N, C-alpha and C positions, 0 to 999 in steps of 0.2 A: 425812750426813743423806740419807734416801731422797729421790728426785726428786719424788715426790708431796708430801712434807712441805715441801720448799723452795718449790714452786709453790703450796702451799696452807697458808700460815702460820696461818690461822684454823681449820684442820681441818674445812673444810666438806665435803671429799670424803674422808672417812675410809676408805670402802670403795671398792674398784676398780669400774670400770664393769661392769654386769651382763652376763653372757654372752648372755642372751636379747635384750637391746637391740642388742648388736653384730650378732648373727645376723639380727635383723629389719632392721637398716640395710643389711647386705650383701644380704639378699634383695630389699629395695626397690630397691637400686641395680641388681641383676641384672634385676629385673622391668622397670625403666625402660629398661635396655639392650635387653632382649628386645622391648619395645614399639617402641623406635627402629628396631631391626633389622626387625621386621615391617612398620613403616611404610615403610622404605626398600625392602624387597622388594616391597611393594604398589605403590609408585611405579615401581619398575623394571619390574614385570610390566605395569603400565598403559602405560608408555612403549613396551615391546616390542609390546603389542597394537596401539597406535596406529601404530607404525612399520610393522607387518605389514599393517595395513589400508590405509595409504597406498601401500605397495608393491603390494598387490593391485589397488587402484583405478587405479594408474598403468599397469597392463597392460591393453591393450584387446584384447578377444577378437576374433579375425579372423572375417570372414564368408565367406571363400573357403577351400575344402577344402585347397588346397595350402598356404596360409598357416597353417591350423590344425594341419597336420602339423608344420610347423616350430615353431609355438607350443608344442606339447607337447614336442618334442625340446629346446627351450630352457628348459623348466620345471625348476626344482630339484626333486630327489626329494621333500623334505618337503612340497612344495606340490602334488604331482601329484593327491592325493586331492581337495583343494579345487578344483583346476582342472577335473578331470573332472566333478565335481558341477556346477560352474558352466557348463561347456560341454556338459552332457549332451544338451540339445535338438538340438545340432549333430552329435553322434556317432550317426549313423543308419546303417541298412544301406547307404545310398548312400555314406556316408563310408568304411565298411569296404571297399566295392567299389573305391572310388578308391584306398585304401591298398593293397589287394591288387594293383591295376594298377601302382602305383608300385613295389611289390616285384618284380613280374614283369619290368618294364622294366629294373630294376637287375640282376636275376639273369641275364637273357639279353642284356645289353648286350655290346658287343664286348670291352670291358675292364671287368668288374664291379668296383665298389668294395666289397670285402668288409666293410669297417668300416661303410659306409653301409647295406649290405644287412642286416647284423646289427642295426643301430639300428632300422631300419624294422620288421623282423620282431619284435624285442623289444617295440617300441612297440605293434604290432598285438596281440600276445598279452596284454600288460599291459592295454591298453584294453578288450579283450573281457572279461577277468576283472573289471576295475574297474567297468565298466558294469553287469555282472550284479550285483555287490555293491551298487552304488548303487540299482539298481532293486529289489533285495530289501529293502534298508533302507527305501526309500520306501514299499514295500507294507506292511512290518511296522509302520510308523508310521501309515499311513493308517487301518488297522483300529482301533487303540486310539483315535485321534482321533474317528472316527465314533461309536464306542461311548460315549466320554466326552461328546460333544456330545448324543447321544441321552439319556444319563442326566441331564445338567445341565438340559436343556430339558424334561424330563418333569415333569408335574404330580404324579404319584404315583411318587416316586423309589424307594420301598420295593418297589413292584410291579415296576418296571423292574430293580432290583437282583436280585430273585428270579428274574426271567426270564433275566437275563444269567448268574446263577449256575447255573441249570439247563442253560444252553447252554455252560458252561465258558468264558465270555467275560471273566470278571474275572481278569486275569493281571497279572504284574509290569510289563509294558509300560504297561498302563493306570494302574497305581499310580504308576509313574515319571512319567507324563504329568501326573497330578494334582499330584505334587510340584513339577514345573516350573511349573505354573500357580499353585500356592500361592506359590512363590518370586517369580514375576513380579508377582503381586498385592501381595505384601508389599513388594517393592522399589518399587512404584508407590504405596505407602502406601494401598492399597485394602484396608483391614483387614476391612471387612465381607465383601468377596468372598473374601478369604483364609480367614476364619473359616468361611464357608459351605462352601468346598471342603475344609477340614480335616474338617468333620463328614461330608461325602460320603465322604472317604477312610476315615475310621474305620468308617463303615458298610460300605464296599466291602471293607475288610480282612477282615471276617468271612467273606467268601465267596471269598477269594483262592485260586486253584487251586494 
């Protein structure tokens, strides 16, 4: 006697399980697994973010040039970009003059430490390029911020949009900044502000360069 008949003497399950139901169950199990995986990855990412934040906060930025040189040399490569941005106010022409002096003293010492000399020269070249990049990025962000502020505060926004469009001032940087503001307002549950900026974005997109 077939297994199904032995377990179903009254013949309630005369037909086998429908394939669609099985596929749907498998899909739901996979979806639940995917959600669990996504939740775990989100928790892991948040833990990594908090650990990195604590690690950064634990490092105190030196106020003396000599200590700042060592601070940079002790910084892990992935963190250099962040540290240079954080320490930018201290990386001045005077700092570079001090670093050049350190390099000169090492180069012309009685017994030069070639490894140390290479470290200092590499640091100087890297810092010069990085500081230029930081300043360029800051300048590129400042202009869209000013334009966006002007637009959002204007009484006649259409007139300002036309004025900006004529001057080719509505660019991707400004739209990206609007997106960031929309995301921030949405995250803060400021739906009215978010909706207002969405409308501004839609209007600005018509004149995107």
